C-alpha positions as CSV (number, residue, x, y, z in Angstrom):
1,M,0.0,0.0,0.0
2,D,1.1,3.5,-0.8
3,I,2.5,5.2,2.4
4,E,0.7,8.5,1.7
5,K,-2.6,6.6,1.3
6,E,-2.0,4.7,4.5
7,I,-1.4,8.0,6.3
8,R,-4.7,9.4,4.9
9,L,-6.6,6.3,6.0
10,A,-5.2,6.5,9.5
11,E,-6.0,10.3,9.7
12,A,-9.6,9.5,8.5
13,D,-9.9,6.9,11.3
14,I,-8.8,9.6,13.8
15,A,-11.3,12.1,12.3
16,D,-14.1,9.5,12.8
17,I,-13.3,9.2,16.5
18,M,-13.1,13.0,16.8
19,N,-16.5,13.3,15.3
20,R,-18.0,10.5,17.2
21,Y,-17.2,12.1,20.6
22,N,-17.2,15.8,19.4
23,V,-13.6,16.4,20.6
24,A,-10.7,18.4,19.1
25,S,-7.9,16.3,20.5
26,K,-6.9,13.1,22.1
27,D,-6.4,14.9,25.4
28,D,-10.0,16.2,25.2
29,L,-11.2,12.6,24.8
30,Y,-9.1,11.5,27.8
31,D,-10.5,14.3,29.9
32,L,-14.1,13.3,29.1
33,I,-13.3,9.7,30.1
34,K,-11.6,10.7,33.4
35,S,-14.3,13.2,34.3
36,K,-16.9,10.4,33.6
37,K,-18.9,12.7,31.3
38,I,-19.1,9.8,29.0
39,P,-19.1,6.0,29.7
40,S,-15.6,4.7,29.7
41,H,-16.4,1.6,27.5
42,P,-15.9,1.5,24.5
43,V,-14.4,5.0,24.6
44,W,-11.2,3.7,26.2
45,E,-10.7,1.4,23.2
46,D,-11.2,4.4,20.8
47,Y,-8.7,6.4,22.8
48,I,-6.1,3.6,22.5
49,V,-6.9,3.3,18.8
50,W,-6.3,7.0,18.4
51,K,-2.9,6.8,20.2
52,N,-1.9,3.9,18.0
53,K,-3.0,5.6,14.8
54,E,-0.9,8.7,15.7
55,K,2.1,6.5,16.3
56,H,1.5,4.7,13.1
57,I,1.2,8.0,11.2
58,N,4.5,9.3,12.7
59,D,6.2,6.0,11.8
60,L,5.0,6.3,8.2
61,K,6.0,9.9,8.0
62,A,9.5,8.9,9.2
63,R,9.7,6.3,6.5
64,L,8.7,8.9,3.9
65,D,11.5,11.2,5.1
66,K,14.0,8.4,4.4
67,I,12.8,8.0,0.8
């Protein structure tokens, strides 16, 4: 798969989570979970997915830089 396409797909996944919980950042989502303003399950899973997608994006961008 094309690296740039993979980055766009991961960014779309993050945008879906942002829209689902109406948050602007991963930290905002974390704050909602900790303050118990939203049920923690399955939100914790989405938070973890978000963190993993960001790491994946960063790893892919690093690979692009080496090309």
